C-alpha distance (Angstrom), angle and dihedral (degrees) to the residues before:
residue distance angle dihedral
X1 . . .
X2 3.68 . .
X3 3.84 109.1 .
X4 3.91 90.8 -159.6
X5 3.91 90.4 56.2
X6 3.77 111.7 93.8
X7 3.84 93.1 -153.8
X8 3.86 91.0 52.1
X9 3.83 87.9 53.9
X10 3.84 92.2 45.9
X11 3.79 90.1 51.5
X12 3.76 91.0 51.5
X13 3.89 91.4 47.8
X14 3.79 92.2 -114.1
X15 3.80 94.9 128.6
X16 3.82 106.6 73.2
X17 3.74 92.9 -171.1
X18 3.92 92.3 65.3
X19 3.84 119.0 76.0
X20 3.96 113.4 -151.3
X21 3.78 111.3 -137.6
X22 3.91 116.9 -137.6
X23 3.72 108.4 -79.2
X24 3.81 125.8 -175.0
X25 3.85 94.0 -154.9
X26 3.89 114.3 75.6
X27 3.77 91.1 -157.7
X28 3.75 92.3 59.0
X29 3.80 136.4 55.7
X30 3.83 128.8 -163.5
X31 3.72 130.4 -157.1
X32 3.85 141.9 161.5
X33 3.84 116.1 -85.1
X34 3.78 108.5 -114.6
X35 3.81 91.3 -137.1
X36 3.81 101.0 41.1
X37 3.76 117.8 -158.5
X38 3.68 95.0 -169.1
X39 3.87 135.6 21.7
X40 3.75 88.7 -93.7
X41 3.86 111.7 39.0
X42 3.78 118.1 156.4
X43 3.74 131.8 164.2
X44 3.81 119.0 -142.3
X45 3.81 112.0 -155.0
X46 3.78 134.5 -179.4
X47 3.84 114.0 -117.1
X48 3.78 88.4 -135.5
X49 3.75 115.2 72.0
X50 3.78 113.1 -104.7
X51 3.77 130.4 169.7
X52 3.78 122.9 -112.7
X53 3.94 124.6 -65.6
X54 3.93 91.1 -79.4
X55 3.83 87.7 69.5
X56 3.88 91.9 59.8
X57 3.79 116.9 114.6
X58 3.75 134.3 -175.2
X59 3.84 90.8 -87.9
X60 3.84 87.5 60.9
X61 3.81 93.7 65.0
X62 3.86 95.9 97.0
X63 3.84 89.2 49.5
X64 3.78 92.9 53.1
X65 3.78 89.8 47.2
X66 3.83 90.9 51.2
X67 3.83 88.7 48.1
X68 3.81 88.3 55.0
X69 3.76 94.0 46.1
X70 3.85 90.5 50.8
X71 3.80 87.9 49.6
X72 3.73 92.8 53.9
X73 3.81 92.4 45.4
X74 3.83 91.5 53.4
X75 3.73 91.9 50.9
X76 3.88 90.3 49.9
X77 3.79 92.2 48.5
X78 3.90 87.6 51.1
X79 3.84 90.3 54.0
X80 3.73 99.7 -99.6
X81 3.67 109.9 130.7
X82 3.92 105.7 160.8
X83 3.85 96.2 96.7
X84 3.93 88.3 172.5
X85 3.88 87.3 68.1
X86 3.92 98.3 58.3
X87 3.73 131.1 105.3
X88 3.80 117.1 -157.6
X89 3.83 126.0 175.8
X90 3.79 151.2 113.1
X91 3.69 131.9 -97.1
X92 3.79 112.8 -118.2
X93 3.73 118.7 -129.2
X94 2.93 133.4 -67.1
X95 3.81 85.4 28.4
X96 3.69 97.3 65.3
X97 3.75 116.2 92.7
X98 3.76 97.4 -158.0
X99 3.88 120.5 52.4
X100 3.83 93.0 -144.8
X101 3.82 117.8 93.6
X102 3.84 112.3 -101.3
X103 3.75 133.2 165.2
X104 3.76 117.0 -139.6
X105 3.94 112.3 -139.2
X106 3.83 112.8 -165.5
X107 3.76 128.7 177.7
X108 2.89 142.4 -148.9
X109 3.79 89.1 23.3
X110 3.71 89.1 -170.0
X111 3.92 91.2 64.4
X112 3.87 94.6 54.7
X113 3.84 109.7 132.4
X114 3.72 121.5 -122.4
X115 3.78 95.7 -91.9
X116 3.93 90.9 42.8
X117 3.78 91.3 53.3
X118 3.93 87.0 55.2
X119 3.70 95.5 41.6
X120 3.64 97.3 46.1
X121 3.91 96.2 33.6
X122 3.76 113.5 156.6
X123 3.85 114.5 -96.4
X124 3.86 94.8 -16.6
X125 3.76 123.6 150.4
X126 3.75 89.1 -88.6
X127 3.89 107.5 36.1
X128 3.72 126.6 41.8
X129 3.79 127.2 -167.6
């Protein structure tokens, strides 16, 4: 736990302004992005503090898969069912504003605005899927 990390504080329910969404994985939390790039824009975050996506190793593959499953489940619980129109990914350092691993879940991807299409561009120098 890093008390200076906003995502650690959110995961521990210490940020009253952030509502956690129902999540079936006790090691992960999910909440709405404060600057949504799509009608549905959620962040899936490990409760345990982890660095950004550059710190991921082979042993983290199951974690990333669980993060994606939680993202899909949250979309479905919020009445979004077209899982072919979803964009999920991580901002690549130095383009991530919070140094705690977080998966962006955006839907429908077809409705991303001009700047969001740039900011969340698939496999760019700043966003990896």
